[in-house]
C-alpha positions as CSV (number, residue, x, y, z in Angstrom):
1,X,-11.0,66.8,24.6
2,X,-14.8,66.5,25.1
3,X,-15.2,65.5,21.4
4,X,-12.2,63.0,21.9
5,X,-14.1,61.5,24.9
6,X,-17.4,61.2,23.0
7,X,-15.5,59.5,20.0
8,X,-13.9,57.0,22.6
9,X,-17.2,56.3,24.1
10,X,-18.9,55.8,20.6
11,X,-16.2,53.4,19.6
12,X,-16.5,51.4,22.8
13,X,-20.3,51.1,22.3
14,X,-19.8,50.0,18.7
15,X,-17.2,47.3,19.8
16,X,-19.6,46.1,22.5
17,X,-22.3,45.7,20.1
18,X,-20.2,43.8,17.7
19,X,-19.1,41.6,20.5
20,X,-22.7,41.0,21.6
21,X,-23.7,40.3,18.0
22,X,-21.0,37.7,17.7
23,X,-22.0,36.1,20.9
24,X,-25.6,35.8,19.9
25,X,-24.7,34.3,16.5
26,X,-22.7,31.6,18.3
27,X,-25.6,30.2,20.2
28,X,-27.1,27.0,19.2
29,X,-29.8,27.1,16.6
30,X,-29.0,30.5,15.4
31,X,-26.6,29.5,12.6
32,X,-27.3,27.9,9.4
33,X,-26.6,24.1,9.3
34,X,-23.4,23.4,7.4
35,X,-23.9,22.1,3.8
36,X,-24.4,18.3,3.7
37,X,-21.5,16.8,1.9
38,X,-18.0,18.0,2.1
39,X,-18.2,19.4,5.6
40,X,-20.2,16.3,6.9
41,X,-18.1,14.5,9.5
42,X,-18.4,11.1,7.8
43,X,-16.8,12.6,4.7
44,X,-14.0,14.2,6.7
45,X,-10.4,13.2,5.4
46,X,-9.3,13.1,9.0
47,X,-11.9,10.2,9.5
48,X,-13.1,8.7,6.3
49,X,-15.7,6.0,6.1
50,X,-14.4,2.8,7.8
51,X,-15.9,0.6,5.1
52,X,-14.0,2.4,2.3
53,X,-10.4,2.1,1.0
54,X,-8.8,5.2,2.6
55,X,-7.4,5.7,6.1
56,X,-6.2,9.0,7.5
57,X,-2.6,9.7,7.6
58,X,-0.9,11.1,10.6
59,X,1.6,13.1,8.7
60,X,1.3,16.7,7.5
61,X,-1.3,17.2,4.6
62,X,0.2,17.3,1.1
63,X,0.4,20.5,-0.8
64,X,-2.7,21.9,-2.6
65,X,-0.9,23.4,-5.5
66,X,-0.7,21.9,-9.0
67,X,2.8,21.0,-10.2
68,X,5.0,18.7,-12.2
69,X,8.0,17.3,-10.1
70,X,11.0,15.0,-11.2
71,X,13.4,13.1,-9.1
72,X,16.4,10.9,-9.8
73,X,18.0,8.3,-7.4
74,X,21.3,6.5,-7.8
75,X,22.6,3.8,-5.4
76,X,25.5,1.4,-5.0
77,X,24.9,-1.8,-3.1
78,X,26.5,-5.0,-1.9
79,X,24.2,-8.0,-2.2
80,X,24.8,-11.5,-0.9
81,X,22.0,-13.0,-3.2
82,X,21.6,-10.7,-6.2
83,X,19.5,-13.2,-8.1
84,X,17.4,-14.0,-5.0
85,X,17.7,-17.8,-5.3
86,X,17.4,-20.7,-2.9
87,X,20.7,-21.8,-1.3
88,X,22.9,-18.9,-2.6
89,X,25.5,-16.8,-0.6
90,X,27.8,-14.8,-2.8
91,X,28.5,-11.1,-2.3
92,X,28.2,-9.1,-5.5
93,X,28.0,-5.3,-6.3
94,X,24.8,-4.1,-7.8
95,X,24.1,-0.6,-9.0
96,X,20.6,1.0,-9.1
97,X,19.3,3.9,-10.9
98,X,15.7,5.2,-10.5
99,X,13.9,8.2,-11.9
100,X,10.4,9.5,-11.2
101,X,8.1,12.0,-12.8
102,X,5.0,13.2,-11.0
103,X,2.0,15.3,-11.9
104,X,-0.5,16.6,-9.4
105,X,-3.4,18.8,-10.7
106,X,-6.3,20.3,-8.7
107,X,-9.6,21.7,-9.8
108,X,-12.5,22.8,-7.8
109,X,-14.0,19.4,-7.3
110,X,-11.5,17.1,-9.0
111,X,-7.9,16.0,-8.3
112,X,-5.5,14.1,-10.5
113,X,-2.2,12.4,-9.6
114,X,0.0,10.6,-12.1
115,X,3.5,9.1,-11.6
116,X,6.0,7.3,-13.8
117,X,8.8,5.4,-12.2
118,X,11.6,3.8,-14.2
119,X,15.1,2.5,-13.8
120,X,16.9,-0.7,-13.1
121,X,19.6,-2.7,-11.5
122,X,23.0,-3.3,-13.1
123,X,25.3,-6.2,-12.1
124,X,29.0,-6.4,-13.2
125,X,30.1,-9.7,-11.6
126,X,30.4,-12.5,-12.4
127,X,29.0,-11.2,-15.6
128,X,27.1,-8.0,-16.8
129,X,23.5,-8.2,-16.3
130,X,20.9,-5.4,-16.5
131,X,17.4,-5.7,-15.1
132,X,14.8,-3.0,-15.7
133,X,12.0,-1.7,-13.6
134,X,8.9,0.1,-15.1
135,X,5.9,1.4,-13.0
136,X,3.1,3.7,-13.6
137,X,0.5,5.0,-11.0
138,X,-2.7,7.0,-11.3
139,X,-5.2,8.4,-8.8
140,X,-8.2,10.5,-9.8
141,X,-10.9,11.9,-7.6
142,X,-14.2,13.6,-8.4
143,X,-16.5,15.0,-5.7
144,X,-20.1,15.9,-5.3
145,X,-22.1,17.4,-2.4
146,X,-22.6,14.1,-0.7
147,X,-20.0,11.8,-1.9
148,X,-17.1,11.0,-4.1
149,X,-15.6,8.7,-6.8
150,X,-12.0,7.7,-6.7
151,X,-10.1,5.7,-9.4
152,X,-6.7,4.2,-8.7
153,X,-4.4,2.1,-10.8
154,X,-0.8,0.7,-10.1
155,X,1.1,-1.1,-12.9
156,X,4.6,-2.7,-12.3
157,X,7.0,-4.6,-14.4
158,X,9.8,-5.7,-12.1
159,X,12.9,-7.9,-12.7
160,X,12.5,-10.4,-9.7
161,X,10.5,-11.2,-6.7
162,X,12.5,-9.2,-4.2
163,X,13.3,-6.0,-6.2
164,X,12.5,-3.7,-3.1
165,X,13.0,-0.2,-3.9
166,X,11.8,0.9,-0.4
167,X,14.5,-1.0,1.3
168,X,17.4,-1.4,-1.0
169,X,17.4,2.3,-2.7
170,X,16.5,4.2,0.3
171,X,12.9,4.8,-0.5
172,X,11.0,5.2,-3.9
173,X,11.5,8.7,-5.3
174,X,8.5,10.8,-6.0
175,X,5.0,10.6,-4.4
176,X,5.0,6.8,-4.4
177,X,1.9,6.3,-6.4
178,X,3.5,3.8,-8.8
179,X,4.5,1.6,-6.1
180,X,1.3,1.8,-4.0
181,X,-2.2,2.7,-4.8
182,X,-2.7,6.3,-4.2
183,X,-1.3,9.4,-2.4
184,X,-3.2,8.6,0.8
185,X,-3.3,5.6,3.1
186,X,-5.0,3.3,0.7
187,X,-5.2,0.2,3.1
188,X,-8.9,-0.2,3.8
189,X,-11.3,-2.5,2.2
190,X,-11.6,-6.3,3.0
191,X,-8.3,-7.9,4.1
192,X,-5.8,-8.4,1.4
193,X,-7.6,-6.3,-1.3
194,X,-4.6,-3.9,-1.6
195,X,-1.9,-6.5,-1.5
196,X,-2.3,-8.4,-4.9
197,X,0.6,-7.1,-6.4
198,X,3.0,-7.3,-3.3
199,X,4.8,-10.3,-4.5
200,X,8.2,-9.6,-2.8
201,X,8.1,-13.1,-1.3
202,X,8.8,-14.7,-4.7
203,X,12.4,-16.1,-5.1
204,X,14.4,-16.2,-8.3
205,X,15.1,-13.5,-10.9
206,X,11.9,-14.2,-12.8
207,X,10.5,-11.0,-14.3
208,X,6.9,-10.3,-13.5
209,X,4.0,-7.9,-14.5
210,X,1.5,-6.9,-11.9
211,X,-1.5,-4.5,-12.2
212,X,-4.2,-3.5,-9.8
213,X,-7.1,-1.2,-10.8
214,X,-9.7,0.0,-8.1
215,X,-12.7,2.1,-8.2
216,X,-14.1,3.3,-4.8
217,X,-17.6,5.1,-4.5
218,X,-18.5,6.8,-1.2
219,X,-22.0,8.1,-0.8
220,X,-23.2,9.8,2.6
221,X,-26.8,9.3,3.6
222,X,-26.4,11.6,6.6
223,X,-23.7,13.5,8.3
224,X,-23.0,10.3,10.3
225,X,-23.6,7.4,8.0
226,X,-22.2,6.5,4.4
227,X,-22.5,3.6,2.0
228,X,-19.3,2.5,0.1
229,X,-18.9,0.3,-3.0
230,X,-15.4,-1.0,-4.2
231,X,-14.6,-2.8,-7.4
232,X,-11.1,-4.1,-7.9
233,X,-9.2,-6.3,-10.5
234,X,-5.6,-7.4,-10.2
235,X,-3.4,-9.9,-12.2
236,X,0.1,-11.2,-12.3
237,X,2.0,-12.7,-15.0
238,X,5.5,-14.2,-14.8
239,X,7.9,-14.2,-17.7
240,X,10.2,-17.2,-17.3
241,X,11.6,-18.3,-20.7
242,X,12.4,-21.8,-19.4
243,X,8.7,-22.5,-18.6
244,X,5.7,-22.9,-20.9
245,X,2.6,-21.2,-19.4
246,X,0.5,-22.4,-17.9
247,X,3.2,-23.6,-15.3
248,X,3.5,-27.4,-15.7
249,X,7.2,-28.1,-14.4
250,X,9.2,-27.5,-11.2
251,X,10.3,-23.8,-10.8
252,X,7.6,-22.4,-12.9
253,X,5.3,-19.8,-11.2
254,X,1.6,-19.7,-11.7
255,X,-0.1,-16.7,-13.4
256,X,-3.4,-15.7,-11.9
257,X,-5.9,-12.8,-11.5
258,X,-8.4,-11.7,-8.8
259,X,-11.8,-9.8,-9.0
260,X,-13.3,-8.3,-5.9
261,X,-16.7,-6.6,-5.6
262,X,-17.3,-5.0,-2.2
263,X,-20.1,-3.2,-0.3
264,X,-20.0,-1.6,3.2
265,X,-21.8,0.7,5.5
266,X,-20.1,3.0,8.0
267,X,-21.6,4.9,11.0
268,X,-20.1,7.5,13.3
269,X,-21.2,6.7,16.9
270,X,-19.0,9.4,18.3
271,X,-16.7,12.1,17.3
272,X,-13.8,9.7,17.6
273,X,-15.4,6.2,17.2
274,X,-16.8,4.6,14.0
275,X,-18.3,1.0,13.3
276,X,-18.8,-0.6,9.9
277,X,-19.8,-3.8,8.2
278,X,-18.2,-5.0,4.9
279,X,-19.2,-7.8,2.6
280,X,-17.1,-8.9,-0.5
281,X,-17.3,-11.5,-3.2
282,X,-13.8,-12.5,-4.6
283,X,-13.0,-14.6,-7.7
284,X,-9.4,-16.1,-8.1
285,X,-8.7,-17.5,-11.6
286,X,-5.7,-19.8,-12.6
287,X,-4.8,-21.8,-15.6
288,X,-7.1,-24.8,-15.4
289,X,-4.4,-27.3,-15.1
290,X,-2.8,-25.6,-12.1
291,X,-5.8,-24.7,-10.0
292,X,-9.0,-23.5,-11.8
293,X,-11.2,-21.1,-9.9
294,X,-11.6,-20.1,-6.3
295,X,-14.8,-18.3,-5.0
296,X,-14.4,-16.4,-1.7
297,X,-17.1,-14.5,0.2
298,X,-16.0,-12.4,3.3
299,X,-17.9,-10.5,5.9
300,X,-16.1,-8.2,8.5
301,X,-17.4,-6.1,11.4
302,X,-15.1,-3.2,12.3
303,X,-14.5,-0.6,14.9
304,X,-12.1,2.4,14.8
305,X,-10.9,5.0,17.2
306,X,-9.5,8.1,16.0
307,X,-7.6,11.1,17.6
308,X,-7.1,13.5,14.7
309,X,-3.3,13.9,13.9
310,X,-2.2,11.5,16.6
311,X,-3.8,8.0,16.7
312,X,-5.8,5.7,14.5
313,X,-6.8,2.2,15.7
314,X,-8.7,-0.2,13.5
315,X,-10.0,-3.8,14.4
316,X,-11.9,-5.9,12.0
317,X,-13.0,-9.6,12.2
318,X,-15.3,-12.0,10.4
319,X,-15.9,-15.3,8.6
320,X,-15.0,-16.1,5.1
321,X,-16.4,-18.9,2.9
322,X,-14.0,-20.4,0.2
323,X,-15.2,-22.7,-2.5
324,X,-12.5,-24.6,-4.4
325,X,-13.8,-25.3,-7.9
326,X,-11.0,-27.6,-9.4
327,X,-12.4,-31.2,-9.7
328,X,-14.7,-31.8,-6.8
329,X,-15.8,-28.6,-5.1
330,X,-14.3,-28.4,-1.6
331,X,-15.9,-25.6,0.4
332,X,-14.4,-24.5,3.7
333,X,-15.0,-21.8,6.4
334,X,-12.1,-19.7,7.9
335,X,-11.4,-16.5,9.6
336,X,-10.4,-13.3,8.0
337,X,-9.4,-10.1,9.9
338,X,-7.5,-6.9,10.0
339,X,-5.9,-4.7,12.7
340,X,-3.8,-1.6,12.4
341,X,-2.4,1.0,14.7
342,X,-1.0,4.4,13.7
343,X,0.4,6.6,16.3
344,X,2.1,10.0,16.0
345,X,4.6,10.8,18.8
346,X,6.0,14.3,19.3
347,X,8.9,13.6,17.1
348,X,8.2,10.2,15.5
349,X,5.6,7.9,14.1
350,X,4.8,4.2,14.5
351,X,2.6,1.9,12.2
352,X,1.7,-1.6,13.2
353,X,-0.6,-3.8,11.2
354,X,-1.9,-7.5,10.8
355,X,-4.0,-9.1,8.1
356,X,-5.4,-12.6,7.4
357,X,-7.0,-13.3,4.1
358,X,-7.1,-15.5,1.1
359,X,-4.4,-14.6,-1.4
360,X,-3.5,-15.8,-4.9
361,X,-0.5,-17.6,-3.7
362,X,2.4,-15.5,-4.9
363,X,2.9,-17.7,-7.9
364,X,3.8,-20.8,-5.9
365,X,0.2,-22.0,-5.1
366,X,-3.1,-21.6,-6.8
367,X,-4.7,-19.9,-3.7
368,X,-3.3,-19.5,-0.2
369,X,-4.4,-18.8,3.3
370,X,-2.0,-15.8,4.1
371,X,-1.1,-13.8,7.2
372,X,0.8,-10.6,6.9
373,X,2.2,-8.5,9.9
374,X,4.2,-5.2,9.6
375,X,6.0,-2.8,12.0
376,X,7.4,0.4,10.9
377,X,9.0,3.3,12.8
378,X,10.1,6.7,11.6
379,X,12.0,9.5,13.5
380,X,13.8,12.7,12.5
381,X,17.2,13.2,14.1
382,X,17.8,16.9,14.3
383,X,16.9,19.1,11.4
384,X,18.5,17.2,8.4
385,X,18.5,13.5,9.4
386,X,15.6,11.0,9.2
387,X,15.7,7.3,10.3
388,X,13.1,4.8,9.1
389,X,13.0,1.2,10.2
390,X,10.6,-1.6,9.3
391,X,9.9,-5.2,10.1
392,X,7.7,-7.5,7.8
393,X,6.6,-11.1,8.2
394,X,4.1,-13.3,6.2
395,X,3.0,-16.9,6.3
396,X,1.1,-18.6,3.4
397,X,-0.5,-22.1,3.4
398,X,-1.7,-23.7,0.2
399,X,-5.4,-24.2,-0.1
400,X,-5.3,-27.1,-2.5
401,X,-3.1,-30.0,-3.5
402,X,-0.3,-29.4,-5.9
403,X,-1.8,-29.5,-9.4
404,X,0.6,-29.3,-12.7
405,X,3.6,-28.1,-10.8
406,X,5.8,-30.5,-8.9
407,X,6.1,-28.4,-5.7
408,X,6.3,-30.6,-2.6
409,X,6.1,-27.6,-0.1
410,X,2.8,-26.8,1.4
411,X,3.7,-23.5,3.0
412,X,6.3,-20.7,3.2
413,X,7.4,-17.8,5.3
414,X,8.7,-14.6,4.1
415,X,10.2,-11.8,6.4
416,X,12.4,-8.7,6.1
417,X,13.9,-6.1,8.3
418,X,15.6,-2.8,7.2
419,X,16.8,0.6,8.2
420,X,17.2,3.7,6.1
421,X,19.2,6.7,7.2
422,X,18.6,9.9,5.2
423,X,20.4,13.3,5.3
424,X,18.9,16.3,3.5
425,X,21.3,18.6,1.9
426,X,19.5,21.8,1.2
427,X,16.1,21.6,-0.5
428,X,17.1,19.4,-3.6
429,X,19.4,16.7,-2.4
430,X,19.4,13.7,-0.1
431,X,22.1,11.2,0.7
432,X,21.1,7.8,2.1
433,X,22.5,4.7,3.7
434,X,20.4,1.5,4.0
435,X,20.7,-2.1,5.3
436,X,18.1,-4.8,4.6
437,X,17.9,-8.5,5.5
438,X,15.2,-10.7,3.9
439,X,14.5,-14.4,4.0
440,X,12.0,-16.8,2.2
441,X,11.7,-20.3,3.8
442,X,9.9,-23.2,2.4
443,X,8.9,-26.1,4.6
444,X,10.2,-28.6,2.0
445,X,12.5,-28.6,-1.0
446,X,10.9,-27.1,-4.2
447,X,10.8,-30.5,-6.0
448,X,11.3,-34.1,-5.4
449,X,12.8,-34.7,-8.8
450,X,15.6,-31.9,-9.1
451,X,16.4,-28.4,-8.2
452,X,14.7,-26.0,-10.4
453,X,17.4,-23.9,-12.2
454,X,15.6,-20.6,-11.8
455,X,14.7,-21.1,-8.0
456,X,17.9,-22.7,-6.9
457,X,18.3,-25.6,-4.5
458,X,17.4,-26.0,-0.8
459,X,14.5,-24.4,1.2
460,X,15.8,-20.9,2.2
461,X,16.7,-17.9,0.2
462,X,18.4,-15.4,2.4
463,X,19.7,-12.0,1.4
464,X,21.7,-9.2,3.0
465,X,21.8,-5.9,1.1
466,X,23.7,-2.7,2.1
467,X,23.6,0.4,0.0
468,X,24.5,4.1,-0.2
469,X,23.1,6.6,-2.7
470,X,22.1,10.2,-3.7
471,X,18.7,11.5,-4.6
472,X,18.1,14.7,-6.5
473,X,14.5,16.2,-6.4
474,X,14.4,19.8,-7.7
475,X,11.7,22.2,-6.7
476,X,8.4,21.5,-8.3
477,X,7.3,23.4,-11.3
478,X,3.9,24.9,-10.9
479,X,1.5,24.5,-13.7
480,X,-1.3,26.8,-12.6
């Protein structure tokens, strides 16, 4: 018993010694400083540099395992304006089939994400018609001790201006890289930089090709400060067989491209607050007889407030100087800005955003002053149901008088509202039901001469879509 008592006392002394050593090692100044780089607060994924492209998401983090994952989605819809034309109201059935193949691969300092999305819409009345969708997305990241380089590309070939997989087909299968610009929340940068290929406000069933490529470099200069440099190029091309490009007739949409070079500086003023300044030079180019070139310079000051995993608020505002180069140069000053709020409730999430920027004009205009607002809400119902709703609105005002085309309208509004209800069946199947309303309104008829056959007649293109469908997404296949 005496030996047991001595052993117990010895163990107690050892435990007290270990506890004391731990207490001493936790005192300020006694531990080595964390490595400057990946553990620096300014490079944290939960609060990335405000002048860069990424915003932190409030959902759970994605898996860190390498895998290949397929998905197939089929849906049957009733559509009141399947060709998305002005002045049309005629309910027709439309079937949709979408397939996705995703790859995500992780190394010690590099990540790679690839996605292919393909499928189409099939109409049977009044006549059989098939329209295809092809999309490809890529995101690649390489890191070093004090920064990282991220490359993104999103390529899309879509059959018409309002082919909206997010609303009609119950959400895009896969990771969503092909229909966005990355696996994260890539909505930073100067206002509008990530919206070049968002052309869902175009009416008529005119196929289009759109591509956006972005390079984003972040270099920390201290644990609290970082420089960011962004280069982006986007272009859109419309394939209307009745038009000769460049567009010179009513109903023809204008091709264009946009180049953006952006630099910024971010600084953490507290654990939750960050400020930044961003400057960007933009060049918009159109066929000369439809608009020529537009030079745009933008400066924004920003502030963000973040509560990790719960709230993210960003407010940015600043001047922009726009120089129209067609004929006689016509420079003008205006305001650009951006605000976004993401909030994670106990069982739901809310996203609200607003942007004001110079856009390419969505094919109608050779440059436009555009404002975009969005509100989205997501809530699980029980263990197997998820409800997602969204509301979008945009207003675009032309920057220069009509050239080449015979469009008589000077501005247009586009809006949509939708709801998606999903039910999980096991781990590999989802069933869904959706409804979406969308409308594009012009402030005047398309042309003074006649109605364009591809766009239709009138000033409003209104569309109701309801769909049900099934999605199969088997367990990912690990490739490690």
